[in-house]
C-alpha positions in Angstrom: 125.4 178.8 112.4 126.8 181.6 114.6 130.4 183.1 114.8 131.0 182.8 118.9 134.8 183.4 120.0 135.2 182.7 124.2 137.7 185.0 125.6 139.8 183.9 128.3 140.8 187.5 130.2 142.5 187.5 134.1 140.7 190.2 136.0 143.5 192.9 135.1 143.8 195.9 132.6 146.8 194.5 131.1 144.6 191.8 130.0 141.6 193.1 130.1 141.7 196.1 128.2 142.9 194.4 125.1 140.6 191.2 125.5 137.6 193.7 125.5 139.1 195.4 121.7 139.7 192.5 120.1 136.1 191.2 121.5 135.0 195.1 119.9 136.8 193.9 116.7 134.7 191.0 116.0 131.8 192.0 116.9 131.6 194.3 114.2 132.9 191.0 111.8 129.4 189.6 113.4 130.9 187.2 115.9 129.3 186.8 119.0 131.6 186.6 121.7 131.7 184.6 125.7 134.0 186.4 128.4 135.3 183.7 130.1 137.9 183.3 133.1 138.1 183.1 136.8 134.4 182.5 139.1 134.7 186.4 140.2 134.0 187.4 136.6 130.0 188.3 137.2 132.1 191.8 139.0 134.7 192.2 136.5 134.5 194.3 133.3 130.9 195.2 133.8 131.7 197.1 130.4 132.8 193.8 128.1 130.7 193.7 124.8 130.1 190.0 125.7 126.2 187.6 125.6 127.5 186.0 128.2 129.7 185.3 130.3 131.3 182.2 132.3 132.7 182.0 135.4 136.1 179.1 135.5 137.8 177.8 138.6 141.2 178.7 138.7 144.3 179.8 140.6 148.1 180.9 140.7 151.1 179.8 142.6 154.4 181.1 143.9 157.1 179.6 142.8 159.3 176.5 144.1 155.6 175.5 146.0 154.8 172.1 145.1 152.0 172.0 147.0 150.6 175.8 145.7 151.2 174.5 142.1 149.1 171.0 143.3 146.1 173.4 144.2 146.4 175.4 141.3 146.4 172.2 138.6 143.3 170.7 140.5 141.2 174.0 140.3 142.8 174.9 136.6 141.5 171.1 135.3 138.3 170.9 137.6 137.8 174.7 135.8 139.3 173.2 132.4 136.2 170.7 133.4 133.5 173.2 133.2 134.6 175.2 130.2 134.6 172.0 128.2 130.7 171.5 129.6 129.8 175.6 128.2 131.5 174.3 124.8 129.5 171.9 124.3 126.5 174.5 124.8 127.9 177.4 123.1 129.9 175.4 120.3 132.4 177.9 119.8 134.6 178.4 116.9 137.7 179.7 118.7 139.1 180.4 121.9 140.9 183.5 122.9 143.4 183.3 125.6 145.1 187.0 126.8 147.6 185.5 129.8 147.2 185.4 133.7 145.8 182.2 135.2 141.7 183.0 135.0 143.1 182.4 131.5 144.4 179.0 132.0 141.1 176.8 132.2 139.1 178.1 129.4 142.4 177.5 127.2 143.1 173.9 128.3 139.8 173.4 127.5 139.8 173.9 124.6 143.0 172.6 123.6 141.5 169.2 125.8 138.5 170.0 122.5 140.5 170.0 120.0 139.4 173.3 119.4 141.4 175.9 117.5 143.0 178.1 120.1 144.6 181.0 119.9 147.3 183.4 122.5 147.5 186.8 122.6 151.3 188.1 124.9 151.2 191.7 125.5 154.4 191.7 127.2 157.8 191.6 126.2 158.3 189.0 127.7 156.0 185.6 127.6 153.9 185.0 130.8 153.9 181.8 133.1 150.9 180.7 132.0 151.2 181.8 128.3 154.9 180.3 128.7 153.2 176.7 129.7 149.9 176.5 127.3 151.7 178.2 124.1 153.2 175.0 122.1 150.1 173.6 122.6 148.1 175.9 120.9 147.0 176.5 117.2 148.6 180.0 116.6 150.4 182.6 118.9 150.5 186.5 118.0 152.2 188.4 121.0 152.7 192.8 121.4 156.0 192.9 120.8 158.9 192.3 118.3 161.1 190.7 120.9 159.3 187.2 122.9 161.6 186.6 125.6 161.2 183.1 127.3 158.9 181.9 125.3 160.2 178.4 123.6 162.2 178.8 120.5 159.9 177.0 118.4 157.3 179.5 119.7 158.8 182.0 118.9 159.3 181.3 115.2 156.6 181.0 114.5 154.3 184.1 116.9 153.0 186.6 114.6 153.3 190.4 115.8 150.1 192.0 115.3 150.4 194.9 118.6 149.0 194.7 121.6 144.3 195.4 120.8 143.5 199.5 122.6 140.4 200.5 123.4 139.0 203.0 120.6 139.0 206.1 122.1 143.0 205.9 122.6 143.7 204.0 118.8 141.3 207.5 117.7 144.5 209.4 118.9 146.7 207.4 116.5 144.8 210.3 113.8 145.9 213.4 116.4 148.7 214.9 115.9 151.4 216.5 118.6 151.2 219.5 120.0 153.8 220.9 121.9 153.7 223.8 124.8 153.9 226.8 123.6 157.2 229.0 125.1 154.7 231.1 127.1 151.5 229.1 127.2 150.4 226.0 129.3 152.9 222.8 130.3 150.5 219.9 130.6 151.4 216.3 132.7 150.1 213.3 132.9 151.3 211.1 135.5 149.8 207.5 135.5 150.1 204.1 137.5 147.9 201.4 136.8 144.6 200.9 138.1 145.4 201.3 141.4 148.0 204.3 141.1 151.6 203.1 142.0 152.7 204.3 145.7 156.4 204.8 144.6 155.0 208.2 141.7 152.3 208.9 144.1 154.6 210.3 146.5 158.0 211.2 144.7 156.5 213.3 141.6 154.9 215.9 143.7 157.7 216.2 145.6 159.8 216.9 142.3 157.6 218.9 140.9 158.0 221.8 143.8 161.6 221.4 143.4 161.1 223.1 139.6 161.6 226.3 138.9 158.8 228.7 140.2 158.7 229.9 136.3 157.9 226.5 135.0 155.4 225.6 138.3 153.0 229.1 137.0 153.1 226.7 133.9 152.3 223.8 135.3 149.2 222.2 134.8 148.8 218.6 136.0 146.7 214.7 136.3 147.6 212.3 138.1 145.6 209.3 138.9 146.8 208.7 142.6 146.1 205.7 145.6 143.5 207.2 147.5 145.5 206.4 150.9 148.6 209.5 149.2 145.5 211.9 148.0 145.7 214.3 150.1 149.4 214.4 150.3 149.4 215.5 147.0 147.4 217.5 146.6 148.6 219.4 150.0 152.6 219.9 147.8 151.3 220.7 144.8 149.0 223.1 146.9 152.9 224.3 148.4 153.8 224.3 145.3 151.7 226.6 143.2 150.8 224.1 140.7 147.6 223.4 139.3 146.3 219.9 139.9 143.7 217.3 139.6 144.0 214.7 141.9 142.2 210.6 140.9 142.2 207.3 141.9 141.5 206.6 138.8 140.1 208.5 135.1 138.0 206.9 132.9 138.8 209.3 130.2 142.3 208.3 129.1 142.5 209.1 126.0 140.9 212.9 126.9 143.8 213.2 129.4 146.5 211.0 127.1 145.9 213.8 124.0 145.9 216.7 126.5 149.5 215.7 127.7 152.4 217.4 126.1 154.5 214.4 128.4 153.3 211.3 130.4 155.2 209.9 132.9 154.2 206.7 134.0 155.1 202.6 134.7 155.9 200.2 132.2 153.3 197.5 132.0 152.9 196.8 128.3 148.9 198.6 127.9 150.6 201.7 129.1 153.5 201.6 126.5 151.4 200.4 123.0 149.2 203.0 124.4 151.8 205.6 124.7 152.8 204.9 121.2 149.6 204.8 120.1 149.1 208.1 121.4 152.6 210.1 120.5 153.0 210.7 123.7 157.1 211.4 124.8 157.3 209.6 128.1 159.0 208.5 131.2 158.7 205.1 132.4 159.3 203.6 135.2 159.4 199.8 135.2 158.1 198.1 138.5 160.9 196.8 140.3 159.2 193.4 141.4 158.0 192.4 138.1 158.2 188.7 137.4 161.1 188.3 134.6 161.8 192.1 134.0 158.5 192.7 132.1 157.8 196.3 132.1 161.7 197.1 132.0 161.4 194.5 129.0 158.7 196.8 127.2 160.0 200.2 127.9 162.2 199.3 125.2 160.2 199.5 122.6 160.1 203.3 123.9 162.9 203.5 124.7 165.5 202.4 121.9 163.8 205.1 119.7 164.1 207.9 121.6 160.9 208.2 122.9 161.2 207.7 126.0 163.4 208.1 129.3 163.6 204.8 131.8 164.3 205.5 135.8 164.7 202.9 137.7 163.4 202.5 140.6 166.5 202.2 142.0 167.9 204.9 140.6 165.1 207.7 140.8 165.1 210.5 143.3 163.2 213.4 143.6 166.1 215.6 142.9 166.5 213.5 139.6 163.0 212.9 138.5 162.9 216.7 139.2 165.7 218.0 137.1 164.9 214.9 134.4 160.9 217.1 134.3 163.0 220.5 133.7 164.8 220.0 130.8 162.0 217.7 129.1 159.3 220.0 129.5 161.5 223.4 128.8 162.4 222.5 125.6 159.2 221.9 123.3 161.3 220.3 120.5 162.6 217.4 121.9 159.4 216.7 122.9 157.8 217.0 119.9 161.0 214.8 118.7 159.9 212.3 121.3 156.2 212.4 120.9 157.4 211.1 116.5 159.4 208.3 117.8 156.8 206.5 119.7 154.1 207.2 116.4 156.8 205.5 114.6 156.6 202.3 116.6 152.7 202.3 117.3 150.9 198.8 115.9 147.2 201.5 116.1 145.5 198.8 114.3 146.2 196.1 116.2 143.1 195.2 117.2 142.0 194.4 113.6 145.5 192.4 113.0 144.5 190.0 115.7 140.9 189.4 115.2 142.1 188.8 110.9 144.6 186.2 112.7 141.8 184.9 115.9 139.6 184.5 112.5 142.0 182.8 110.4 142.2 180.1 112.9 138.9 179.6 113.1 138.7 179.2 109.4 141.9 176.7 108.9 140.5 174.6 111.8 
């Protein structure tokens, strides 16, 4: 009898990357993977290693909007009916949800069918969809030691497995961190999520213009930048005589992280865990409008051990960022300590740990 697992994930990298890492781990163990998401699934995750993809009706709503809540509820029920029909055809032994509203119909359908279910929460704060469904699933796994906003009984039984990262990122756990040499290049990587962060796109180049000339002469920047900000960023780096590569998205993130002496980025769950696995010192800028300050809570994993400096948006200025960069990039010993601290909280084998949990849930059903 074939081992079939349904992996349900939304269309953002924060949900899809860990879902893909789990899928690859399960495939290596002989499982067949079906990806379930909302009806846009055909155009998403082209490289996701699923034998089949099923698009399910789903919708979200704004808090305090009863009409939107009702419409979303009906959409999820339609999606759950579609999921149950697909389950009768494919016979999954387990359904794994990674949060976000597109994962809800697949889990609701599995719960109604009494199929084994697993939820993986990527953030330090449990998301709204997972919060509603977690009391009804068999197993809850999480990435961070803290699981805020989770119902108490859910938090008590949650299994900490870490955040699954893509294999090229996982491989960086075995690569040593080499701080910049006194007269050598200093390499800075600036990320901002798959869409690039407007704040970082525009503020980082201006901060770098204020660095001392000796540091600017040694600096090499790779910056992920929103398309509309690229020309401005290029001009800023040109004015500062700083070598810089600007792009809307870096597909070779593992090689970028491997080369970096310092990283600046948001503190989404995947970003924080990738920085930890790679063992890279960082400056984290949590997204101010993130629901329940989940990015701020994620950042604590690295900041509390001294692996990252956290700059809140309302406190961040060109001058403050420039001063922080000047201090850090001229202190190789501190960068090395930050890198070691990041590695101390990393869980490189999170995908394998989560695969163990998924198989145990399916086996014990």
